[in-house]
C-alpha positions in Angstrom: -13.1 2.2 -10.8 -15.1 -0.8 -11.5 -18.8 -0.7 -10.6 -20.2 -2.6 -7.6 -22.1 -5.7 -8.8 -25.8 -6.0 -8.4 -25.8 -9.2 -6.5 -23.2 -11.1 -4.5 -22.8 -14.9 -4.7 -20.2 -17.5 -3.4 -18.7 -17.5 -6.8 -17.9 -13.7 -7.0 -17.4 -13.1 -3.2 -13.6 -12.8 -3.4 -13.7 -10.5 -6.4 -16.2 -8.5 -4.4 -14.1 -8.2 -1.4 -11.2 -7.0 -3.2 -13.6 -4.4 -4.9 -15.1 -3.5 -1.5 -11.5 -3.0 -0.3 -10.7 -0.6 -3.1 -14.0 1.3 -2.2 -13.1 1.4 1.5 -9.8 2.8 0.8 -10.8 5.3 -1.6 -13.7 6.5 0.6 -11.4 6.9 3.5 -8.8 8.9 1.5 -11.5 11.1 0.0 -13.0 11.7 3.4 -9.7 12.6 4.8 -9.0 15.0 1.8 -12.4 16.6 2.4 -11.5 17.2 6.2 -8.4 19.0 5.1 -9.6 20.8 1.9 -12.9 22.2 3.2 -11.6 24.2 6.2 -8.3 25.2 4.5 -9.7 26.2 1.0 -12.8 27.8 2.5 -11.0 30.1 5.0 -8.5 31.0 1.9 -11.5 31.8 -0.3 -13.1 33.8 2.6 -10.1 35.9 3.1 -9.4 36.5 -0.7 -13.1 37.5 -1.0 -12.8 40.0 1.9 -9.5 41.3 0.3 -11.4 41.8 -2.8 -14.1 43.9 -1.2 -11.4 45.8 0.6 -9.7 46.5 -2.8 -12.8 47.5 -4.4 -13.5 50.1 -1.7 -9.8 51.2 -1.8 -9.9 51.7 -5.6 -13.1 53.6 -5.7 -13.0 55.7 -2.4 -12.4 59.6 -2.7 -8.9 61.0 -2.1 -9.9 62.7 1.2 -10.8 59.4 2.6 -7.5 57.7 1.9 -6.4 58.3 5.4 -8.5 55.3 6.5 -6.4 53.0 4.4 -3.1 54.6 5.6 -4.2 53.6 9.1 -4.8 50.1 7.7 -1.4 50.0 6.0 -0.9 45.9 6.5 -4.0 45.2 4.7 -3.5 47.9 1.9 -0.1 46.4 1.3 -1.5 42.9 1.1 -4.2 44.1 -1.3 -1.6 45.9 -3.5 0.6 42.7 -3.2 -2.3 40.4 -4.3 -3.7 42.7 -7.1 -0.2 43.4 -8.5 0.6 39.8 -8.8 -2.2 39.3 -11.3 -2.8 42.8 -12.9 -1.1 45.9 -13.8 -2.1 49.3 -12.7 -2.9 50.6 -16.2 -5.1 47.6 -17.0 -8.6 48.4 -18.1 -11.3 47.7 -15.6 -13.1 45.1 -17.5 -9.7 43.0 -17.5 -8.6 44.1 -14.0 -11.7 43.0 -12.1 -12.5 39.8 -13.8 -9.0 38.5 -13.4 -8.8 39.1 -9.8 -12.2 37.4 -9.3 -10.8 34.5 -11.1 -7.8 34.6 -9.1 -10.1 34.5 -5.9 -11.4 31.3 -7.1 -8.3 29.6 -8.7 -5.9 30.2 -5.8 -7.9 28.0 -3.3 -8.6 25.5 -6.0 -4.9 25.1 -6.8 -4.4 24.7 -3.0 -7.1 22.1 -3.0 -5.4 20.3 -5.8 -2.0 20.4 -4.2 -3.5 18.9 -0.9 -5.3 16.1 -2.8 -1.9 15.2 -4.5 0.0 15.1 -1.3 -2.6 13.1 0.5 -3.0 10.8 -2.4 0.9 10.3 -2.3 1.3 9.6 1.4 -2.0 7.8 1.9 -1.5 4.0 2.3 -4.2 1.7 1.4 -5.0 -1.3 3.7 -6.4 -4.6 2.5 -10.1 -5.5 3.7 -10.1 -7.7 6.7 -12.2 -10.6 5.9 -11.8 -13.4 8.4 -11.3 -16.9 7.6 -14.4 -19.0 8.6 -17.9 -19.5 7.7 -19.7 -17.8 4.8 -22.0 -16.1 7.4 -18.9 -14.6 9.2 -17.3 -13.4 5.8 -20.7 -11.9 4.8 -21.1 -10.1 8.1 -17.6 -8.6 7.7 -18.3 -7.5 4.0 -21.5 -5.9 5.3 -19.6 -4.0 8.0 -17.0 -2.9 5.4 -20.0 -1.7 3.3 -21.5 0.3 6.1 -18.0 2.0 6.4 -18.2 3.2 2.9 -21.6 4.5 3.3 -20.7 6.2 6.6 -17.9 8.0 4.8 -20.1 9.0 2.0 -23.0 10.3 4.2 -20.6 12.5 6.3 -21.6 16.3 5.6 -19.8 19.6 6.9 -22.0 22.6 6.6 -19.1 25.0 6.0 -21.1 27.1 3.3 -23.3 28.9 6.1 -20.4 29.3 8.6 -18.1 30.9 6.0 -21.1 33.2 4.9 -21.5 34.4 8.4 -17.7 34.6 8.9 -17.6 36.8 5.8 -20.2 39.2 7.1 -18.5 39.2 10.5 -15.3 40.4 9.0 -17.2 43.2 7.2 -18.8 44.2 10.5 -15.5 44.1 12.3 -14.0 46.3 9.8 -16.7 49.0 10.2 -16.3 48.7 14.0 -12.6 48.9 13.7 -12.9 52.0 11.5 -15.4 53.9 13.7 -14.2 53.0 17.1 -10.5 51.8 17.2 -9.2 54.2 14.4 -11.5 56.9 15.8 -12.3 58.3 12.3 -13.8 61.7 12.8 -17.1 61.5 11.1 -20.2 63.5 11.9 -23.5 61.8 13.3 -25.2 62.4 10.0 -22.2 60.8 8.1 -22.1 58.0 10.5 -25.9 57.3 10.2 -25.9 57.5 6.5 -22.7 55.2 6.1 -24.4 52.6 8.5 -27.6 52.8 6.3 -25.4 52.4 3.0 -23.3 49.5 4.7 -26.4 47.8 5.7 -27.8 47.7 2.1 -24.4 46.7 0.9 -24.1 44.1 3.4 -27.5 42.5 2.5 -26.5 42.5 -1.2 -23.2 41.0 -0.3 -24.7 38.4 1.8 -26.8 36.9 -1.2 -24.2 37.4 -3.6 -21.3 35.8 -1.6 -23.7 32.9 -0.7 -24.0 32.2 -4.5 -20.5 32.6 -5.2 -19.5 30.4 -2.3 -21.8 27.7 -3.5 -20.4 27.9 -7.1 -16.9 27.6 -5.4 -17.9 24.6 -3.1 -19.3 22.8 -6.1 -16.0 23.2 -8.0 -14.0 22.4 -4.9 -15.9 19.3 -4.1 -14.6 17.6 -7.2 -11.3 17.0 -5.3 -13.1 14.9 -2.7 -16.1 13.3 -4.6 -17.0 9.9 -3.2 -17.0 6.9 -5.3 -20.4 5.7 -6.7 -20.9 2.2 -5.5 -24.7 2.1 -5.5 -26.8 0.6 -2.9 -23.7 -1.3 -1.5 -25.2 -1.9 2.1 -28.4 -3.4 0.8 -26.6 -5.8 -1.5 -24.0 -6.9 1.1 -26.9 -7.3 3.6 -28.9 -9.5 1.2 -25.9 -11.9 0.7 -25.4 -12.0 4.7 -29.1 -12.9 5.1 -28.9 -15.6 2.4 -25.9 -17.3 4.0 -26.8 -16.8 7.6 -30.0 -18.5 8.6 -29.7 -17.4 12.2 -29.4 -13.7 11.4 -32.3 -14.0 9.0 -34.5 -15.5 11.8 -33.3 -12.9 14.2 -34.3 -10.2 11.8 -37.8 -11.8 11.3 -38.4 -11.8 15.1 -37.2 -8.4 15.3 -39.7 -7.3 12.7 -42.6 -9.2 14.4 -41.6 -7.6 17.7 -41.7 -4.1 16.2 -45.1 -4.9 14.6 -46.4 -6.0 17.9 -45.2 -2.7 19.4 -46.7 -0.7 16.7 -50.1 -2.4 17.0 -50.0 -1.9 20.8 -49.1 1.6 20.3 -52.0 2.2 17.6 -54.5 0.4 20.1 -53.4 2.9 23.0 -53.6 5.7 20.7 -57.2 4.7 20.0 -58.1 4.4 23.6 -56.7 7.7 24.4 -58.8 9.2 21.6 -62.0 7.5 22.8 -61.1 9.1 26.3 -60.8 12.5 24.8 -64.1 12.2 22.9 -65.9 11.2 26.0 -64.3 14.0 28.1 -65.3 16.4 25.3 -68.9 15.4 25.6 -68.8 16.0 29.3 -67.4 19.6 28.5 -63.9 18.7 30.1 -62.2 20.4 27.1 -58.6 20.7 28.6 -58.7 17.1 29.4 -60.0 16.1 26.1 -57.0 18.1 24.5 -54.6 16.3 26.5 -55.9 12.7 25.6 -56.1 13.9 21.8 -52.3 15.2 22.2 -51.4 11.7 23.7 -53.3 9.9 20.9 -51.6 12.1 18.3 -48.2 11.3 19.6 -49.0 7.6 19.7 -49.8 7.9 15.8 -53.5 7.8 15.9 -54.8 9.7 12.7 -58.1 10.7 14.2 -56.4 11.7 17.3 -54.2 14.1 15.3 -57.2 15.5 13.7 -58.9 16.1 17.0 -55.9 17.6 18.5 -55.4 19.9 15.5 -58.9 21.2 15.9 -58.3 21.9 19.6 -55.2 23.7 18.5 -57.1 25.8 16.1 -59.8 26.7 18.7 -56.8 28.2 20.8 -55.7 30.2 17.7 -52.5 27.8 17.2 -52.8 27.7 13.5 -49.2 26.5 13.0 -49.9 23.5 15.4 -53.0 22.7 13.6 -51.4 22.8 10.2 -48.6 20.4 11.6 -50.9 17.9 13.0 -53.3 17.9 10.1 -50.4 17.2 7.8 -49.2 14.3 10.0 -52.7 12.9 9.8 -52.8 13.0 6.1 -49.2 11.5 5.8 -50.5 8.5 7.6 -53.0 7.8 4.8 -56.0 7.5 7.1 -57.3 11.0 7.0 -60.6 11.8 5.3 -61.4 14.5 2.8 -62.6 16.9 5.4 -59.0 17.1 6.9 -57.5 17.7 3.5 -59.9 20.5 2.9 -59.3 22.0 6.3 -55.7 21.8 5.8 -55.9 23.5 2.4 -57.9 26.3 3.8 -55.4 26.9 6.6 -52.4 26.9 4.3 -54.3 29.4 2.1 -54.8 31.7 5.0 -58.6 31.4 5.3 -60.5 32.0 8.4 -61.9 29.0 10.1 -64.8 29.4 12.4 -64.3 26.5 14.8 -65.3 26.0 18.3 -66.2 23.3 20.9 -69.1 21.2 20.3 
């Protein structure tokens, strides 16, 4: 797809509108594909991963423990069907397991590809609705469309953590099912040793599965990768302001209002800090701390420093580090604050007290 231009003019506006229309349609289609593919392929990958673990236990267990899998006959049959589809019984282990692991990856990816093809086939693109009227109205509509593209691109679904937790939950459910529901006759010593072993295996599986699922998510994400249209919102917004003097004037007034509010907030923060220093000189430390806290929340850098000091006196190192960092981020903190923050982060003991 053609890249979005760096600037918009009256001469290229119609071409840009058509290009934006394609970007909007493609972004909506990709978003729809993502909303279908992520849960479907993720659940499929999760179940196949669990089946792979189940199969590993099934293949490596001692003959005297096979009665467990006899009680789990449906899952055992499913594993046999899955493994038999891609391998043979007499296949060497160094071919057997890699093929099954690859199958665990490929099957969800193939499902994702099929879903992508189907959605792409049935999804109908709609032309961009740019109203007939003034340049300002057209520019505003174009900017709204650019915002729609950005909205689709910024959507994020945190399935990775959910599926990792679900994977562990399946393993725990299997253990509980084996011990309680199936009433497998283990001695207490066997149960305790099994639980310790399963805890270790579970911890290893957690990290291994997280890495594997991340790799799978990267490959799977290629099916719904958003089109790269650069800083489309800023470009469309700049054109809107260039053809709409009223909007430009309104934005300037808004900026002035925010600047006034920020100045008033800073002044109030300084007043609170001065009140805090006065209360501190008079020995009213709890009152001083409250004033410093209010000053800090209003963005006063020195108020943050003083509040951090009070937090440190009370032994709240994490709060002190937080407010010292905030003070430094304002750019108004002195070197003393920087040295104190470094010392706190390095775990050094700081002897600080009132007065």
